[in-house]
C-alpha positions as CSV (number, residue, x, y, z in Angstrom):
1,M,0.0,0.0,0.0
2,T,1.1,3.5,-0.8
3,G,1.8,5.9,2.0
4,A,1.0,9.6,1.9
5,T,0.7,12.6,4.1
6,I,-2.6,14.3,4.1
7,W,-2.3,17.7,5.9
8,L,-5.6,19.2,7.0
9,T,-5.1,22.9,7.6
10,G,-7.7,25.4,8.9
11,L,-8.7,27.5,11.8
12,P,-9.2,26.2,15.3
13,S,-12.5,24.4,15.5
14,A,-12.7,24.1,11.7
15,G,-13.3,20.3,11.9
16,K,-9.9,19.1,11.0
17,T,-9.5,16.4,13.6
18,T,-13.1,15.2,13.3
19,L,-12.6,14.8,9.6
20,A,-9.2,13.1,10.0
21,H,-10.7,10.5,12.4
22,E,-13.7,9.9,10.1
23,L,-11.4,9.3,7.1
24,A,-9.0,7.2,9.2
25,G,-11.9,4.8,10.1
26,R,-12.9,4.5,6.5
27,L,-9.3,3.9,5.3
28,R,-8.6,1.3,8.1
29,G,-11.8,-0.5,7.0
30,E,-10.3,-0.8,3.6
31,G,-7.1,-2.3,5.0
32,H,-4.9,0.8,5.0
33,R,-2.4,1.5,7.7
34,V,-3.3,5.0,9.1
35,E,-2.0,7.3,11.8
36,V,-3.6,10.6,12.9
37,L,-1.0,13.0,14.1
38,D,-3.1,15.2,16.3
39,G,-1.7,18.7,16.9
40,D,-2.5,18.8,20.6
41,E,-0.9,15.4,21.2
42,I,2.2,16.3,19.2
43,R,2.5,19.5,21.3
44,E,2.3,17.5,24.5
45,F,4.8,14.8,23.5
46,L,7.0,15.9,20.6
47,S,7.0,19.7,20.9
48,A,6.7,20.2,24.6
49,G,8.3,23.5,25.6
50,L,7.5,25.2,22.3
51,G,5.3,28.3,22.5
52,F,3.2,30.0,19.9
53,S,5.6,32.5,18.4
54,R,6.0,32.3,14.6
55,E,9.4,30.6,15.1
56,D,8.0,28.0,17.5
57,R,5.0,27.3,15.3
58,H,7.3,26.8,12.3
59,T,9.5,24.4,14.4
60,N,6.4,22.5,15.5
61,V,5.1,22.2,11.9
62,Q,8.5,21.0,10.7
63,R,8.7,18.3,13.4
64,I,5.2,17.1,12.6
65,G,6.1,17.1,8.9
66,F,9.2,15.1,9.5
67,V,7.3,12.4,11.4
68,A,4.5,12.4,8.8
69,E,7.0,11.9,6.0
70,L,8.7,9.1,7.9
71,L,5.4,7.3,8.3
72,A,4.3,8.0,4.7
73,S,7.5,6.8,3.3
74,N,6.9,3.5,5.1
75,G,3.4,2.9,3.6
76,V,1.3,4.6,6.3
77,K,-1.4,7.2,5.5
78,A,-0.4,10.0,7.9
79,L,-3.4,12.3,8.5
80,V,-2.3,15.6,10.0
81,P,-5.1,17.8,11.3
82,V,-2.8,20.7,12.3
83,I,-3.5,24.4,11.9
84,A,0.0,25.2,10.4
85,P,-0.9,28.9,10.0
86,Y,2.0,30.0,7.8
87,A,2.2,29.1,4.1
88,D,6.0,29.0,4.2
89,S,6.0,26.3,6.9
90,R,3.5,24.2,5.0
91,E,5.6,24.7,1.8
92,A,8.7,23.5,3.6
93,V,6.9,20.3,4.6
94,R,5.7,19.8,1.0
95,K,9.3,20.3,-0.3
96,R,10.6,17.7,2.2
97,H,8.1,15.2,0.9
98,Q,8.9,16.0,-2.7
99,A,12.6,15.6,-2.1
100,E,11.9,12.1,-0.6
101,G,9.5,11.2,-3.4
102,T,6.6,10.9,-0.9
103,T,3.0,11.9,-1.6
104,Y,1.9,15.1,0.2
105,L,-1.7,16.5,-0.1
106,E,-2.8,19.7,1.4
107,V,-6.4,20.0,2.3
108,H,-7.9,23.3,3.4
109,V,-10.8,22.8,5.8
110,A,-12.2,26.2,5.0
111,T,-14.7,26.8,7.8
112,P,-15.4,30.5,8.3
113,L,-14.2,32.2,11.5
114,D,-17.8,32.9,12.7
115,V,-18.7,29.2,12.4
116,C,-15.4,28.1,14.2
117,S,-16.1,30.7,16.9
118,E,-19.6,29.2,17.4
119,R,-18.3,25.7,17.6
120,D,-15.4,26.7,19.9
121,V,-14.6,23.0,20.7
122,K,-11.8,23.9,23.2
123,G,-13.2,27.2,24.5
124,L,-10.3,29.1,22.9
125,Y,-12.5,31.8,21.2
126,A,-14.3,32.5,24.5
127,K,-11.0,32.8,26.3
128,Q,-9.7,35.1,23.7
129,A,-12.8,37.3,23.8
130,A,-12.5,37.4,27.6
131,G,-8.9,38.5,27.3
132,E,-7.6,35.4,29.0
133,I,-5.4,34.4,26.0
134,S,-3.9,36.1,23.0
135,G,-2.3,34.9,19.8
136,L,-5.4,32.9,18.7
137,T,-4.9,31.9,15.1
138,G,-7.3,33.7,12.8
139,V,-8.3,36.2,15.4
140,D,-5.3,38.1,16.7
141,D,-2.6,35.9,15.1
142,P,-2.3,35.3,11.4
143,Y,-3.7,32.4,9.4
144,E,-2.5,32.2,5.8
145,A,-5.1,30.2,4.0
146,P,-3.7,28.0,1.2
147,E,-4.0,29.6,-2.2
148,S,-4.2,26.4,-4.2
149,P,-4.7,23.4,-1.9
150,D,-5.2,19.9,-3.4
151,L,-8.7,20.1,-2.0
152,R,-10.8,22.7,-0.2
153,I,-13.5,21.4,2.0
154,E,-16.4,23.7,3.1
155,S,-17.1,21.6,6.2
156,H,-19.9,24.0,7.4
157,T,-22.0,23.2,4.3
158,Q,-21.8,19.4,4.4
159,T,-21.7,16.5,6.9
160,V,-18.5,15.0,8.3
161,Q,-19.3,11.9,6.2
162,E,-19.7,14.0,3.0
163,S,-16.4,15.8,3.7
164,A,-14.6,12.5,4.3
165,A,-16.1,11.1,1.1
166,A,-14.8,14.1,-0.8
167,L,-11.3,13.6,0.7
168,H,-11.4,9.9,0.0
169,A,-12.3,10.6,-3.6
170,L,-9.2,12.8,-3.9
171,L,-7.0,10.0,-2.4
172,T,-8.5,7.6,-4.9
173,E,-8.0,10.0,-7.8
174,R,-4.3,10.4,-6.7
175,G,-3.8,6.6,-6.4
176,V,-3.2,6.5,-2.7
177,A,-6.6,4.9,-1.6
């Protein structure tokens, strides 16, 4: 089976992790080896000690990209629901994959800020509004949306299953599912 990195970028509470787990279940059911590299788990175990400065965010994305490429080059579908707010960081990960001959697909989970703020899965938008935190991606810290992702998913206009089906169709089209 062919490995690949599928990077799901988008604002906090856009639905990246939910979509990744939905797709992971479907792919596992088809016999694929799959790992979901959750951004929160990575921060806890692989990138502990990093903050949220631009430099630290870049370092975090590069570490995740390295692990994803390692998995993908060994036949695993690495699903990466990580914000990765800066285009240059995502491009560096793409180039690492290209240099290694490993498939890399960028998926923009393009949920609008107002929808993400309503969902507020982790309470981050409420904390930012209350002045308890700053540097929230898309609010008072930049998010550079991909200009030409491999797929753009409007998760707020379809079900999780429909979003996963659209992403699965892309993987099939690219020969990795």
